[in-house]
C-alpha positions in Angstrom: -21.1 19.5 18.5 -18.8 19.3 15.5 -15.2 18.3 16.2 -12.5 20.9 15.2 -9.3 19.1 16.2 -7.9 15.6 16.6 -5.6 14.3 19.4 -2.6 13.2 17.3 0.8 11.8 18.4 3.5 11.8 15.7 5.3 8.5 15.4 8.4 9.6 13.4 10.0 12.6 11.8 8.6 12.0 8.3 5.7 9.6 8.4 3.0 8.1 10.7 0.7 9.3 13.4 -1.5 7.8 16.1 -5.0 9.3 16.6 -6.6 9.1 20.0 -10.2 9.2 21.1 -11.9 8.9 17.7 -14.5 6.2 17.0 -14.3 5.1 13.4 -17.7 3.5 13.6 -19.4 6.8 14.4 -17.7 9.5 12.3 -19.7 12.7 11.5 -18.7 14.8 8.5 -16.5 17.1 10.4 -14.6 14.3 12.1 -14.1 12.5 8.8 -12.8 15.7 7.2 -10.2 15.9 10.0 -9.3 12.3 9.5 -8.8 12.8 5.8 -6.6 15.8 6.4 -4.5 13.8 8.8 -4.3 10.9 6.3 -2.9 13.2 3.6 -0.5 14.9 6.0 0.9 11.9 7.9 0.6 9.2 5.2 -0.1 6.5 7.8 -2.5 6.6 10.7 -3.2 4.1 13.4 -6.2 4.1 15.9 -6.6 1.7 18.8 -9.6 0.0 20.5 -11.9 0.1 17.5 -15.0 -2.0 17.1 -16.3 -2.1 13.5 -18.6 -4.6 11.8 -17.6 -5.7 8.4 -20.3 -3.4 6.9 -19.0 -0.5 8.9 -15.4 -1.2 7.7 -16.6 -1.1 4.1 -18.6 2.0 4.7 -15.5 3.8 6.1 -13.6 2.8 3.0 -16.3 4.2 0.8 -16.1 7.6 2.4 -12.6 7.8 0.8 -13.9 6.6 -2.6 -15.0 3.5 -4.6 -13.5 0.3 -3.3 -10.8 -1.9 -4.9 -11.2 -5.6 -5.5 -8.0 -7.7 -5.3 -6.9 -9.5 -8.5 -6.1 -12.7 -6.6 -7.6 -13.0 -3.2 -11.4 -13.6 -3.0 -13.2 -12.0 -0.1 -15.7 -13.7 2.2 -19.1 -14.7 0.6 -20.9 -11.5 -0.4 -18.0 -9.2 0.3 -15.6 -9.0 -2.7 -14.2 -5.8 -1.4 -12.7 -7.5 1.7 -9.1 -8.8 1.6 -8.6 -11.4 4.3 -5.4 -11.2 6.3 -4.4 -14.4 8.2 -1.2 -16.0 9.3 -0.9 -19.0 11.6 1.0 -22.2 12.2 1.3 -23.1 8.6 2.5 -19.7 7.4 5.9 -18.8 6.0 7.7 -15.9 4.3 10.3 -18.3 2.8 9.7 -18.9 -1.0 11.0 -22.5 -0.8 8.7 -23.3 2.1 5.8 -21.7 0.3 6.4 -23.7 -2.9 6.5 -26.7 -0.6 3.0 -26.1 0.7 3.3 -23.5 3.4 0.8 -20.5 3.3 2.4 -17.3 2.2 2.4 -14.4 4.7 0.6 -11.3 3.4 2.9 -8.4 2.7 6.1 -10.0 3.9 8.3 -8.0 1.6 8.4 -4.3 0.7 5.6 -3.3 -1.6 2.9 -0.8 -2.4 -0.5 -2.6 -2.6 -1.3 -3.9 -6.1 0.9 -1.3 -7.9 0.7 -3.6 -10.9 -2.9 -2.4 -11.6 -3.3 0.3 -14.2 -5.0 2.4 -11.5 -3.3 1.2 -8.3 -5.1 1.7 -5.0 -5.4 5.1 -3.4 -5.1 3.7 0.1 -5.8 0.8 2.4 -7.6 0.3 5.8 -6.4 -2.7 7.8 -8.4 -3.9 10.8 -6.4 -6.4 12.9 -8.5 -8.2 15.6 -6.0 -10.9 16.6 -2.2 -10.2 16.9 0.7 -12.1 18.5 1.7 -11.0 22.0 5.0 -9.7 20.5 6.1 -9.2 16.9 4.0 -8.8 13.8 4.8 -5.0 13.4 4.5 -3.3 10.0 7.2 -1.0 8.5 6.1 1.9 6.4 8.4 4.1 4.3 7.6 7.6 2.9 8.1 8.0 -0.8 8.0 11.8 -0.3 10.9 11.8 2.1 12.9 9.4 -0.1 12.5 11.5 -3.2 13.1 14.8 -1.5 16.4 13.5 0.0 17.8 12.8 -3.5 20.1 15.3 -5.3 18.4 17.6 -7.8 20.4 16.0 -10.6 19.1 12.5 -9.7 15.6 13.8 -9.2 15.6 15.3 -12.7 16.9 12.0 -14.2 14.3 9.9 -12.5 11.5 12.2 -13.6 12.2 11.1 -17.2 11.7 7.4 -16.4 8.9 4.9 -16.3 8.8 1.4 -14.9 6.9 -1.9 -15.5 4.9 -3.2 -12.5 3.9 -6.8 -12.8 2.0 -9.1 -10.4 3.1 -12.3 -12.0 6.1 -13.3 -9.9 4.6 -12.4 -6.6 1.2 -13.8 -7.3 2.5 -17.1 -8.9 4.4 -17.7 -5.7 1.7 -16.7 -3.2 -1.3 -18.2 -5.0 0.3 -21.4 -6.5 0.2 -20.3 -10.2 -3.5 -19.5 -10.0 -4.4 -16.9 -12.6 -6.0 -13.6 -11.7 -9.8 -13.6 -11.1 -12.1 -11.9 -13.6 -12.7 -8.4 -12.2 -14.4 -6.9 -15.2 -17.7 -6.6 -13.5 -16.0 -4.3 -11.0 -14.5 -2.1 -13.7 -11.0 -3.6 -13.8 -9.2 -4.7 -16.9 -9.2 -8.5 -16.9 -7.6 -9.6 -20.2 -4.2 -10.5 -18.7 -3.3 -13.6 -16.7 -1.7 -11.3 -14.1 -2.1 -7.5 -13.9 0.7 -5.4 -15.4 1.1 -1.7 -16.1 3.7 1.0 -16.7 3.9 3.9 -14.2 6.2 6.9 -13.8 9.2 6.2 -11.5 8.3 9.5 -9.8 4.6 10.3 -9.4 2.7 13.5 -8.4 0.2 13.0 -5.6 -3.1 14.1 -7.0 -4.3 15.7 -3.8 -1.2 17.1 -2.1 0.8 17.9 -5.3 4.0 16.5 -3.7 6.3 14.2 -5.6 7.0 10.6 -4.5 9.2 7.7 -5.6 6.9 5.0 -7.0 8.9 1.8 -7.3 8.9 -1.2 -5.0 10.4 -4.7 -4.6 7.1 -6.5 -4.7 5.9 -5.4 -8.1 8.4 -3.3 -10.1 10.1 -5.4 -12.7 12.2 -3.1 -14.8 12.7 0.5 -16.0 11.6 0.9 -19.5 14.2 3.4 -20.8 17.3 1.6 -19.5 19.1 -1.6 -20.3 18.4 -4.6 -18.0 21.7 -4.2 -16.2 21.2 -0.4 -15.7 17.6 -1.0 -14.7 18.4 -3.6 -12.0 21.2 -1.5 -10.6 19.2 1.6 -10.3 16.1 -0.1 -8.9 18.2 -1.8 -6.2 19.6 1.6 -5.3 16.2 3.1 -5.1 14.8 0.2 -3.0 17.6 0.5 -0.5 17.3 4.3 -0.4 13.6 4.1 0.3 14.1 1.5 3.1 16.4 3.9 4.9 15.3 4.0 8.6 15.1 7.8 8.6 12.3 7.7 6.0 10.3 5.1 7.8 8.1 4.2 10.8 7.5 0.9 12.6 3.8 0.4 13.5 3.1 -1.7 16.5 -0.2 -3.5 16.5 -2.6 -4.2 19.4 -5.8 -6.2 19.1 -8.6 -4.2 17.5 -6.3 -1.6 15.9 -7.0 0.0 12.5 -4.3 1.4 10.3 -5.0 3.6 7.2 -2.2 4.3 4.7 -1.8 6.2 1.5 -0.5 3.8 -1.2 0.3 6.8 -3.5 3.2 7.9 -1.4 4.2 5.0 0.9 5.3 1.4 0.8 5.2 -1.1 3.6 6.4 -4.5 4.8 4.7 -6.8 7.4 7.4 -8.3 9.6 7.1 -12.0 10.0 8.8 -12.6 13.4 5.9 -14.6 15.1 6.1 -18.0 13.5 3.5 -20.4 14.9 1.3 -17.6 16.2 -1.9 -16.0 14.8 -2.2 -12.6 13.1 -5.7 -12.1 11.7 -7.9 -9.3 10.3 -9.4 -7.8 7.2 -8.4 -5.1 4.8 -10.5 -2.7 2.7 -8.7 -1.0 -0.2 -9.8 2.2 -1.9 -9.6 2.5 -5.7 -7.0 4.9 -7.0 -6.3 6.7 -10.3 -3.7 6.4 -12.9 -0.3 7.6 -11.6 1.2 10.6 -13.4 4.0 13.0 -13.0 3.5 16.8 -13.4 6.7 18.7 -13.8 6.9 22.4 -13.0 6.7 23.4 -16.6 4.3 20.8 -17.9 0.9 21.9 -19.1 -0.4 18.3 -19.0 0.5 15.5 -16.7 2.8 12.7 -18.0 1.6 9.2 -17.7 3.5 5.9 -18.3 2.4 3.9 -21.2 0.1 1.1 -20.3 1.7 -2.4 -20.5 
């Protein structure tokens, strides 16, 4: 019999929900439609006690769309779509320690996954099998809530701006100055040492139509239309505004948990408070489209110029 509802617990006032009693390895079409609806509504979902093979994980991602291949991290042999997540005794989130040989923690600062791509990911599906007994949570912030809390005057000003997103600084640190891999066979532009693109500071979600802030500490370098000083001051304000606790949710992991999040309207930060312990899993990431802003009176969407 087809499922008509999901058992959902809200996790905060603006973002996040836990879904109970749904087996992601055995989703029929009606259950997937409900999952997709919840994904769009709540922006971040978590499900517990899941058992997926690597192929099932990939198949789940493909129900949302074509899969993304990371510009830097290579997947396991035969699985370029898999992004490995692993932290252990030799991991650190301190840049000095990383330059000294420690392994960089994945996602240890606020970011939206690979926003430096011309077509940043639609969303991500992270399956953690091993987690520390305490710590290792992930913070998520809603770009919708952050934008909607701004004054109309500031909203209007931001809608006229675009920003450069670059992977160079983050990827040089995390991957020891290694250049990006050639992803041309997967349909990605590969003529730059590190991916870089220009996106609107405010983007329109292509499925919900809601507007969201789209800048983040991890990849946004500067605002095109402003001076350097103005750009850095405004970006710092927007970063701090988005990180306001009222716009966020703290996701607590358990072994065999799966989280799904919408990169088009959220950003996140993995908290590294478990030094010396193991946090391990794999992520599948779904390809997205080119960010755009559609104002109320626009006939055509407004894109940023490609960097």
